[in-house]
Structure formats: C-alpha cells, structure tokens
N, C-alpha and C positions, 0 to 999 in steps of 0.2 A: 431463576429464569433469566435468560439472556435478553438484554435490551436490543431493540432494532437499531441498526446504524442510521444516523441522521441523513436526511436527503441532501444531496450535493447541489441541488439547483440554487439555493440561496448562497452557498459558498462560491459557486462558479460566478454568479452575478456580482458578488461583492469583490471578488478578486480580479475579474475581467475588466479591462479598460473599456469604457463605453457601456452601452446597454445592449447586451447580446441575449437574444432569445434562444433558449435551449428547449428543443422538443422533448416530450416524455420518453420517446424511444432512445434518443441520444443520451438523455440523462441516465436511463437504465444501463446503456452500454458503458458509459463512463464509470458508473458504480461497479459494474461487473469487472471491468479492467482494473479498477483500483483494488478490489478485493483479491483478484488474482495476483496482482503485484505484491500486496501485503502477505498473501499466503506463501508465495515463493520466497519472500524476504524472511519470513518466520521459519520456513523449512531450512534455508541455508544457515540461519543463525542457530537453529537447533543442532545441525550437523557440526557447526563450529564449536558449540558448547560441549557436544559429545566428544570431539577431538581433544578438548582441554580437560576432559573428565569432570565437567561441571554439571550439577543436577538442575541448575536453572539457567535460563537465557538472560544474560545481562546486556547492558547497553554497549559494552565493549565488543560483544559478539556481533551485535547488529551493525555497529560501525565498521567492523572488520570485513563484513561481507556485503555491505551496502553498495560499494563501488562496482563489484562484480555483478550484482543483481541489476543495477541500473544499466550497465552495459548490455546485459542480456535483454532487458526490456526495450532498449532502443532498437535492437535488431542487428 
C-alpha cells in the first residue's frame, strides 16, 4: 500500500524566512504543483532511460533532464 505524501506546510514554514502563514487552499495548490513537477521529471527521465536502452531510471537520467524540466516549469 502506498503511503501518503507528507504535508508541505511544516516544510514551508521551516524553510521560509520569517513566520509565513499558508492557507489550506494555498498548501493544496503547492502540493499539486509539486506533484505535477515530479511527474514531468519522472516522465522525461523515463524517456531518457528508454533512449539509452536502460530498464531502470537512474540518477544520471534524472540529472540529464532536470535542467530541461526546470526551464519548462519556469515558463
């Protein structure tokens, strides 16, 4: 059974400078955007692994496509 992803609210508060209040709707939006980003990163890494005829996605595949995916995410 898959475990639920941890809530980001505590992570956001610890990493943010100062005391920033995050509303539940904003927290949900941040979580969805994070999951979409990770999904696109995994898809690109899967395609890269397929190009190299690898059965598994390795760290080198993720590193190879991370710059491209970050550029896409920025807009």
